[in-house]
C-alpha positions as CSV (number, residue, x, y, z in Angstrom):
1,M,0.0,0.1,0.1
2,N,2.4,6.2,0.0
3,S,4.9,14.7,2.0
4,D,2.9,17.3,3.1
5,F,3.3,17.5,7.0
6,S,5.7,19.2,9.2
7,R,8.9,17.3,10.0
8,P,11.1,17.8,13.0
9,G,14.0,20.2,12.7
10,V,12.5,22.2,9.8
11,R,12.3,25.8,10.8
12,Q,9.1,27.7,10.1
13,A,9.2,31.4,9.1
14,P,8.3,33.5,12.0
15,A,4.9,35.0,11.8
16,S,6.2,38.5,12.1
17,S,8.4,38.2,8.9
18,Q,5.4,36.7,7.1
19,D,3.1,39.6,8.2
20,N,5.7,42.3,7.5
21,S,6.4,41.0,4.0
22,S,3.1,41.9,2.3
23,S,4.6,44.8,0.5
24,A,7.8,45.0,-1.5
25,P,10.4,47.5,-0.7
26,S,9.8,51.0,-2.5
27,G,11.2,50.7,-6.1
28,A,12.0,46.9,-5.9
29,Q,11.1,44.9,-8.9
30,P,9.3,41.7,-8.1
31,E,11.6,38.6,-8.5
32,T,9.9,35.4,-9.4
33,A,11.2,31.9,-9.1
34,P,11.9,29.9,-12.3
35,P,8.6,28.3,-13.5
36,A,9.9,24.9,-13.1
37,A,10.6,25.5,-9.3
38,Y,6.9,26.3,-8.8
39,L,6.0,22.8,-10.0
40,Q,8.1,21.1,-7.4
41,E,6.0,19.4,-4.8
42,N,8.1,20.8,-1.9
43,W,8.4,24.3,-3.1
44,R,8.1,27.0,-0.3
45,P,8.3,30.9,-0.7
46,N,11.5,32.5,0.1
47,P,11.3,35.0,3.0
48,A,14.6,36.6,1.9
49,S,13.2,37.5,-1.5
50,P,12.1,41.1,-2.0
51,L,8.8,39.7,-3.5
52,P,6.2,39.5,-0.9
53,L,5.3,35.9,0.3
54,H,1.6,36.2,-0.8
55,L,2.8,37.1,-4.3
56,Q,5.2,34.3,-4.4
57,I,2.5,31.9,-3.5
58,S,0.1,33.3,-6.0
59,A,2.7,33.1,-8.8
60,C,3.3,29.5,-7.7
61,F,-0.3,28.5,-7.7
62,S,-0.9,30.3,-11.1
63,A,2.0,28.4,-12.7
64,R,0.5,25.1,-11.5
65,I,-2.9,26.0,-12.9
66,S,-1.4,27.2,-16.1
67,S,0.7,24.1,-16.5
68,G,-2.3,21.8,-16.0
69,S,-0.8,20.2,-12.9
70,W,-3.9,21.7,-11.2
71,P,-6.7,21.0,-13.5
72,A,-9.9,22.9,-13.4
73,G,-12.2,21.6,-10.7
74,M,-9.4,20.3,-8.4
75,K,-9.9,20.9,-4.8
76,L,-7.0,22.5,-2.9
77,A,-5.9,21.2,0.5
78,P,-7.4,22.9,3.5
79,Q,-6.0,26.2,4.4
80,R,-4.5,24.9,7.6
81,E,-2.6,22.3,5.6
82,L,-1.5,24.7,2.9
83,C,-0.1,27.0,5.6
84,R,1.9,24.1,7.0
85,Q,3.2,23.0,3.6
86,L,4.2,26.6,2.7
87,G,5.5,27.7,6.2
88,V,3.3,30.9,6.2
89,N,0.5,32.1,8.4
90,R,-3.1,32.2,7.6
91,S,-3.4,35.9,6.6
92,T,-0.5,35.5,4.1
93,L,-2.2,32.5,2.4
94,T,-5.7,34.1,2.4
95,T,-4.2,37.2,0.6
96,A,-2.7,35.0,-2.1
97,L,-5.9,33.0,-2.6
98,G,-7.9,36.3,-2.8
99,T,-5.6,37.4,-5.5
100,L,-6.2,34.3,-7.5
101,A,-9.9,34.4,-6.8
102,G,-9.9,37.9,-8.2
103,Q,-8.2,36.6,-11.4
104,G,-10.9,34.0,-11.8
105,L,-8.5,31.1,-11.2
106,L,-9.9,29.9,-7.8
107,E,-13.3,30.0,-6.0
108,G,-14.2,29.3,-2.4
109,R,-17.4,27.3,-1.7
110,R,-19.1,27.3,1.8
111,G,-18.4,23.9,3.1
112,G,-16.7,22.8,-0.2
113,G,-13.3,24.2,0.3
114,T,-11.3,26.1,-2.5
115,R,-11.3,24.7,-6.1
116,V,-9.5,25.7,-9.3
117,T,-12.2,27.3,-11.5
118,A,-10.2,27.9,-14.7
119,A,-6.9,27.3,-16.4
120,A,-4.9,30.0,-18.2
121,G,-7.3,29.8,-21.2
122,G,-10.4,30.2,-18.9
123,N,-11.7,26.6,-19.0
124,S,-14.1,26.0,-16.1
125,S,-14.6,22.7,-14.3
126,T,-17.8,22.1,-16.1
127,T,-16.3,22.5,-19.5
128,P,-16.9,19.3,-21.6
129,G,-13.7,17.4,-21.8
130,S,-12.3,18.5,-18.4
131,W,-10.7,15.6,-16.6
132,R,-12.3,16.8,-13.3
133,N,-15.7,15.6,-14.7
134,Y,-14.3,12.0,-14.7
135,L,-12.6,11.8,-11.4
136,E,-15.5,10.3,-9.5
137,E,-17.2,8.4,-12.2
138,G,-14.7,5.4,-12.2
139,T,-15.9,2.1,-10.7
140,H,-13.0,1.8,-8.3
141,Y,-13.3,3.5,-5.0
142,P,-10.5,5.9,-3.9
143,N,-8.6,4.9,-0.7
144,L,-9.7,6.2,2.6
145,P,-8.5,9.6,3.1
146,A,-6.4,8.5,6.1
147,V,-4.9,5.8,3.8
148,Q,-4.1,8.3,1.2
149,A,-2.5,10.6,3.8
150,I,-0.4,7.6,5.0
151,N,0.8,6.7,1.6
152,R,2.0,10.2,1.0
153,L,3.6,10.7,4.4
154,E,5.5,7.4,4.3
155,F,7.9,9.2,2.0
156,E,8.1,12.4,4.2
157,P,11.8,12.6,5.6
158,G,12.0,12.8,9.3
159,L,8.7,11.1,10.2
160,I,8.8,8.2,12.6
161,R,6.6,5.5,11.0
162,L,5.2,3.6,14.1
163,G,2.7,1.6,12.2
164,T,4.3,0.7,8.9
165,G,3.7,-2.8,7.7
166,E,6.9,-3.6,5.8
167,P,10.4,-4.3,6.9
168,A,12.8,-1.3,7.3
169,P,15.4,-0.9,4.4
170,E,18.1,-2.1,6.8
171,L,16.2,-5.4,7.3
172,L,15.9,-6.1,3.6
173,P,18.4,-8.4,2.0
174,G,20.3,-6.0,-0.2
175,A,23.6,-7.9,-0.4
176,A,21.9,-11.2,-1.0
177,M,19.6,-9.7,-3.7
178,N,22.6,-8.2,-5.4
179,S,24.1,-11.7,-5.4
180,V,21.0,-13.1,-7.0
181,L,21.1,-10.3,-9.7
182,A,24.8,-10.9,-10.3
183,E,24.1,-14.6,-10.9
184,L,21.4,-13.8,-13.4
185,A,23.7,-11.3,-15.1
186,A,26.5,-13.9,-15.3
187,R,24.7,-16.1,-17.7
188,P,22.9,-15.3,-21.0
189,L,19.3,-14.1,-20.1
190,P,16.4,-15.4,-22.1
191,P,14.4,-12.8,-24.0
192,L,12.5,-10.7,-21.6
193,S,9.2,-11.6,-23.4
194,Y,5.8,-12.2,-21.9
195,E,5.5,-15.1,-19.5
196,E,3.0,-17.9,-19.6
197,P,-0.5,-16.9,-18.3
198,L,0.1,-18.6,-15.0
199,G,3.6,-17.1,-14.6
200,N,7.2,-18.2,-15.0
201,P,7.4,-22.0,-14.8
202,G,10.6,-22.0,-13.0
203,L,9.1,-19.6,-10.3
204,R,5.9,-21.7,-9.9
205,S,8.0,-24.7,-9.4
206,A,10.2,-23.0,-6.7
207,V,7.1,-21.6,-5.0
208,S,5.6,-25.3,-5.1
209,R,8.7,-26.5,-3.2
210,Q,8.6,-23.6,-0.7
211,L,4.9,-24.2,0.0
212,L,5.6,-28.0,0.7
213,K,7.9,-26.8,3.7
214,Q,4.6,-25.3,5.0
215,G,2.6,-28.5,4.5
216,I,0.9,-27.3,1.4
217,Q,1.0,-29.6,-1.6
218,A,0.5,-27.6,-4.8
219,D,1.3,-28.6,-8.3
220,P,2.9,-25.7,-10.3
221,G,-0.3,-25.8,-12.5
222,S,-2.4,-24.8,-9.4
223,I,-0.2,-21.7,-8.7
224,L,-0.7,-18.3,-10.4
225,I,2.0,-15.7,-9.9
226,T,0.7,-12.2,-9.3
227,S,2.1,-8.7,-9.0
228,G,2.0,-8.9,-5.1
229,A,-0.7,-10.6,-3.0
230,L,-2.9,-7.4,-3.3
231,Q,-3.3,-8.1,-7.0
232,G,-4.6,-11.5,-6.0
233,L,-7.3,-10.1,-3.9
234,Q,-8.2,-7.9,-6.8
235,L,-8.5,-10.7,-9.2
236,I,-10.6,-12.8,-6.9
237,A,-13.0,-9.9,-6.3
238,L,-13.4,-9.3,-10.0
239,G,-13.4,-12.9,-11.1
240,L,-15.0,-15.2,-8.6
241,L,-17.7,-13.2,-6.7
242,P,-20.9,-11.7,-8.0
243,R,-21.8,-8.1,-7.3
244,S,-23.8,-7.5,-4.1
245,S,-22.4,-10.8,-2.6
246,T,-21.0,-10.8,1.0
247,I,-17.7,-12.1,2.3
248,L,-17.1,-12.8,6.0
249,L,-13.9,-11.8,7.7
250,E,-12.3,-11.1,11.0
251,K,-13.1,-7.7,12.5
252,P,-10.8,-5.8,12.8
253,S,-9.2,-6.8,9.4
254,Y,-6.6,-5.4,7.0
255,L,-9.3,-5.9,4.3
256,Y,-11.3,-2.9,5.7
257,S,-8.4,-0.6,4.9
258,I,-8.5,-1.2,1.2
259,H,-11.2,-1.2,-1.4
260,A,-10.4,-4.2,-3.6
261,F,-13.7,-5.9,-2.9
262,Q,-16.0,-2.9,-2.2
263,S,-15.1,-1.5,-5.7
264,A,-16.3,-4.8,-7.1
265,G,-19.7,-4.3,-5.4
266,I,-18.8,-6.8,-2.6
267,K,-20.2,-6.4,1.1
268,F,-18.3,-7.2,4.3
269,S,-19.6,-8.9,7.4
270,G,-17.3,-8.9,10.3
271,L,-16.9,-11.8,12.9
272,P,-15.4,-11.2,16.3
273,M,-12.1,-12.6,17.5
274,D,-10.9,-14.1,20.9
275,E,-7.5,-15.2,22.0
276,S,-7.7,-18.2,19.7
277,G,-8.7,-16.4,16.5
278,M,-11.9,-16.0,14.6
279,V,-15.0,-17.0,16.8
280,V,-16.2,-19.9,14.7
281,S,-19.3,-20.3,16.7
282,K,-20.8,-17.3,15.2
283,L,-20.0,-18.5,11.7
284,A,-23.2,-20.6,10.8
285,A,-25.7,-18.0,11.9
286,E,-23.8,-15.2,10.0
287,V,-23.6,-17.3,6.7
288,L,-27.4,-17.9,7.0
289,R,-28.1,-14.2,7.8
290,T,-25.9,-12.8,4.9
291,R,-25.9,-15.7,2.5
292,A,-22.1,-15.2,2.5
293,A,-20.3,-16.3,-0.6
294,M,-16.8,-16.7,0.9
295,L,-14.7,-16.2,4.1
296,Y,-11.5,-14.4,4.2
297,T,-9.0,-14.9,7.2
298,I,-5.4,-14.2,8.1
299,P,-4.9,-17.0,10.6
300,S,-1.2,-16.6,11.1
301,F,0.0,-13.3,12.7
302,H,-3.2,-11.5,11.8
303,N,-3.1,-8.0,10.5
304,P,-3.7,-5.7,12.6
305,T,-3.8,-7.7,15.8
306,G,-0.9,-10.2,15.4
307,M,-3.0,-13.0,16.7
308,V,-2.5,-16.6,15.8
309,M,-5.4,-18.9,15.1
310,D,-4.7,-22.0,17.2
311,E,-4.7,-25.5,15.8
312,V,-8.0,-26.5,17.4
313,R,-9.7,-23.4,16.0
314,R,-8.4,-24.1,12.6
315,Q,-9.7,-27.6,12.7
316,E,-13.0,-26.3,13.9
317,L,-13.2,-23.6,11.1
318,M,-12.5,-26.2,8.4
319,A,-15.2,-28.5,9.7
320,V,-17.9,-25.8,10.1
321,S,-17.1,-24.3,6.8
322,G,-17.1,-27.5,5.1
323,G,-20.5,-28.4,6.5
324,L,-21.8,-24.9,5.2
325,G,-20.1,-25.4,1.9
326,L,-18.3,-22.0,2.3
327,P,-15.0,-21.3,0.4
328,I,-12.2,-19.8,2.2
329,L,-9.6,-17.3,1.1
330,E,-6.6,-17.7,3.4
331,D,-4.1,-14.8,3.4
332,G,-0.7,-16.3,4.4
333,A,1.4,-13.1,4.0
334,Y,3.0,-13.5,7.4
335,Q,3.0,-17.3,7.6
336,E,6.9,-17.6,7.6
337,L,7.5,-14.6,10.0
338,W,7.2,-16.6,13.3
339,L,9.5,-15.5,16.0
340,D,9.0,-18.0,18.8
341,A,7.7,-21.2,17.0
342,P,6.1,-22.0,13.7
343,P,2.4,-21.4,13.7
344,P,0.0,-24.4,13.1
345,L,-0.4,-25.7,9.6
346,P,-2.0,-23.3,7.0
347,L,-5.7,-23.9,6.3
348,K,-4.7,-24.9,2.8
349,A,-2.5,-27.8,4.3
350,L,-5.8,-29.1,6.0
351,D,-7.9,-28.7,2.8
352,R,-9.1,-32.0,1.5
353,E,-12.0,-30.7,-0.6
354,D,-10.3,-27.9,-2.7
355,R,-12.1,-25.2,-0.8
356,V,-9.3,-23.0,0.2
357,L,-7.5,-20.4,-1.9
358,H,-4.1,-19.5,-0.5
359,L,-2.4,-16.1,-0.9
360,G,1.4,-15.8,-0.5
361,T,4.0,-13.1,-1.1
362,L,7.6,-12.3,-0.9
363,S,6.9,-8.6,0.1
364,K,6.8,-9.1,3.7
365,A,10.0,-11.1,4.1
366,A,12.2,-10.5,1.1
367,S,11.4,-7.6,-1.1
368,P,8.4,-5.4,-1.5
369,G,9.9,-4.0,-4.7
370,L,9.8,-7.3,-6.5
371,R,6.0,-7.3,-6.5
372,I,5.8,-11.1,-6.4
373,G,2.9,-12.9,-4.9
374,W,0.9,-16.0,-5.7
375,I,-2.5,-17.7,-5.5
376,V,-2.9,-21.4,-4.8
377,G,-6.1,-23.2,-5.6
378,P,-8.1,-25.6,-8.0
379,E,-6.7,-25.4,-11.4
380,P,-10.0,-24.4,-13.1
381,V,-10.1,-21.4,-10.6
382,I,-6.4,-20.5,-11.1
383,R,-6.9,-20.6,-15.0
384,R,-9.9,-18.3,-14.6
385,L,-7.9,-15.7,-12.6
386,A,-4.9,-16.1,-14.9
387,D,-7.2,-15.1,-17.8
388,I,-8.3,-11.9,-15.9
389,K,-4.7,-11.2,-15.0
390,M,-3.7,-11.4,-18.7
391,Q,-6.4,-8.8,-19.5
392,T,-5.1,-6.6,-16.8
393,D,-1.3,-6.5,-17.0
394,Y,-0.3,-9.4,-19.3
395,G,1.8,-10.9,-16.4
396,A,4.2,-9.8,-13.7
397,S,7.6,-8.5,-14.6
398,S,9.7,-11.3,-16.3
399,L,12.9,-10.1,-14.6
400,S,11.3,-10.0,-11.1
401,Q,10.0,-13.5,-11.7
402,M,13.5,-14.8,-12.6
403,A,15.0,-13.1,-9.7
404,A,12.4,-14.5,-7.3
405,A,13.0,-18.0,-8.7
406,R,16.6,-17.9,-8.0
407,W,16.0,-16.3,-4.6
408,L,14.0,-19.3,-3.6
409,D,16.0,-22.1,-5.3
410,G,19.4,-20.6,-4.3
411,N,18.5,-21.0,-0.5
412,Y,18.7,-17.2,-0.1
413,H,15.2,-17.1,1.2
414,E,15.8,-19.6,4.2
415,E,19.0,-17.8,5.1
416,H,17.4,-14.4,5.1
417,L,14.5,-15.6,7.1
418,T,16.8,-16.8,9.9
419,L,18.6,-13.3,10.0
420,L,15.3,-11.4,9.8
421,R,13.6,-13.3,12.7
422,S,16.6,-12.6,14.9
423,K,16.4,-8.9,14.1
424,L,12.6,-8.8,14.5
425,R,12.9,-10.5,17.9
426,E,15.2,-7.7,19.1
427,R,12.9,-5.0,17.9
428,R,9.9,-6.7,19.4
429,A,11.7,-7.0,22.7
430,L,12.6,-3.2,22.6
431,M,9.0,-2.2,21.8
432,L,7.6,-4.3,24.6
433,Q,10.2,-2.8,27.0
434,L,9.1,0.7,25.9
435,L,5.5,-0.2,26.2
436,D,6.0,-1.5,29.8
437,A,7.9,1.9,30.6
438,H,5.5,4.3,29.1
439,F,2.1,2.9,28.5
440,S,1.3,1.1,31.7
441,G,-2.0,2.6,32.9
442,L,-2.7,4.0,29.4
443,A,-3.2,0.7,27.4
444,S,-2.9,-3.0,27.2
445,W,-1.3,-5.3,24.7
446,S,-0.4,-9.0,24.0
447,I,3.0,-10.3,23.0
448,P,2.8,-11.4,19.4
449,A,4.5,-14.7,18.4
450,G,5.5,-13.3,15.1
451,G,4.6,-11.0,12.2
452,F,5.1,-7.2,12.6
453,Y,2.4,-6.0,14.8
454,I,1.3,-5.1,18.4
455,W,-2.4,-4.2,18.7
456,L,-2.3,-1.6,21.3
457,A,-5.7,-1.3,23.2
458,L,-6.2,2.1,24.8
459,D,-7.8,2.2,28.2
460,R,-10.3,4.8,27.1
461,P,-11.7,5.8,23.7
462,L,-10.0,8.7,21.9
463,P,-10.9,10.6,18.7
464,L,-8.4,8.7,16.6
465,R,-8.4,11.2,13.6
466,R,-7.4,14.0,15.9
467,L,-4.8,11.8,17.5
468,F,-3.4,11.0,14.1
469,E,-3.1,14.8,13.3
470,T,-1.7,15.5,16.6
471,A,0.9,12.8,16.1
472,R,1.9,13.8,12.5
473,R,2.4,17.4,13.7
474,A,5.0,16.1,16.2
475,G,6.6,13.9,13.5
476,L,5.0,10.6,14.1
477,L,3.0,8.6,11.6
478,L,0.3,6.3,13.1
479,N,-2.0,3.5,11.9
480,T,-5.0,4.0,13.9
481,G,-7.6,1.3,14.7
482,D,-10.4,2.9,12.6
483,L,-8.6,1.9,9.4
484,Y,-9.3,-1.8,10.2
485,D,-12.7,-1.4,12.0
486,R,-14.6,1.8,11.1
487,G,-16.3,2.0,14.4
488,D,-13.0,1.6,16.4
489,S,-11.8,4.4,18.8
490,R,-9.5,2.5,21.1
491,H,-6.8,0.9,19.1
492,L,-3.4,1.6,17.4
493,R,-1.5,-0.8,15.2
494,L,2.1,-0.6,16.2
495,S,4.9,-2.0,14.1
496,Y,8.4,-3.1,15.3
497,A,9.4,-3.9,11.7
498,Y,10.1,-0.4,10.3
499,A,11.0,2.4,12.8
500,S,14.7,2.0,13.9
501,P,15.5,1.3,17.5
502,G,16.4,5.0,18.1
503,E,13.1,6.1,16.6
504,L,11.1,3.8,18.8
505,Q,13.0,5.1,21.8
506,S,12.0,8.6,21.0
507,G,8.7,8.0,19.2
508,L,6.8,5.7,21.8
509,P,7.4,8.0,24.8
510,A,6.2,11.0,22.7
511,L,3.1,9.1,21.8
512,A,2.4,8.2,25.3
513,A,2.7,11.8,26.4
514,M,0.0,12.8,23.8
515,I,-2.3,10.1,24.9
516,K,-2.0,11.3,28.5
517,E,-2.9,14.9,27.5
518,P,-6.6,16.0,27.4
519,H,-7.6,15.5,23.8
520,K,-9.8,18.7,23.9
521,A,-6.4,20.5,23.4
522,W,-5.6,18.6,20.3
523,P,-6.3,20.3,16.9
């Protein structure tokens, strides 16, 4: 799942200098920045320039409108956010916006923010052919606003990412992956043509052998290579489920934070969890009530809670779902990331009726950038999904697939997993130590046996959107519980996989101090 909030150490221009710069020195000629500079995302007005700040801002915004970067009808960020991005106060910004409004380039709408009304040639947002007319007409839903913000802010330098669901760059196998690529480069590469609909045969065979180590017997013909596990979810939503159907899933769940299924017209119905995983005793009644078409589950190191469905519960789930004739979609993204002991066998390993589709990926352990995942299932289903994939992107990258095959066959994967588990254990221990020191009396948590996450349960409900805003202003990026359960007001997903030990040691005490403060003082 990716730069517009304040980061620690960046000086804001003092309010006095902003207010006093509303007029240029007598006789000074306005100096404008080169047009290309205005199009840079991180542009800020220069307080040392003789050109007043508000005129610099209006020149920048005008250039962006004229270039088409800001098309007619586009809604600008809220004024508070623009002030933060630009390092100016509200009066300077409103003066600039007023100038542009007077030129007919912007308009403010009560309750609707500020929008671009025309480009340099005067095209309005209602002119036929304006791309603005199409933005909300597509069938795919946009990400949740909070998810969009997180996706941008993850690339903001200086932010401490306390909830990111990927390994930190220093935990990725850079040297080993360089060796893989060197091996590929040392021999003549085959033509980088399109791969077979199911994916590279060598990679599917390697994945088959890897799955066997987890107890899953899967012929290469029953494996589809995807561009990450997320594409697998999208293919299943588009290719196997009718519109208006319902899938059951744990609540909370990662699936609530993306729109792969909702965009295909699929509805969700959440099932509660306890210390053993999904509460299966609720399953039959919910299937009858919703006429559910499928069950989605993350049984090993669940996202976001980190919980593991125990062996007895897995057997119970397979038995009950079998009696109901309910197919299962098993997300095994974290299956290999055990830290204390391997989890119970995957549901697919217990499947004797071909009712389970199993998703896997290299993104969590080896390389998010390779974009390699897979779906395992009955061959007719896999061929159906492969046909849809061919219509979508004509196959994952050939070079990525060859690298992934060598990664698995060359024993690089197993060696890296051993190192990664050791480093994750150290970071988990540090986070638990910091939670004990700073969050006792504020929240409760369980010790995860693997994966990346600690599901922090706050002792009292809080306005999580406001906590998110307060945290990002202090240089912290949070994944709040309402991303995974829209009604949640008491949880945070903490990750020990991304933030460095030093960042954890500064970020977690700062977060605890915010939670202690009366939230009425938050923005």
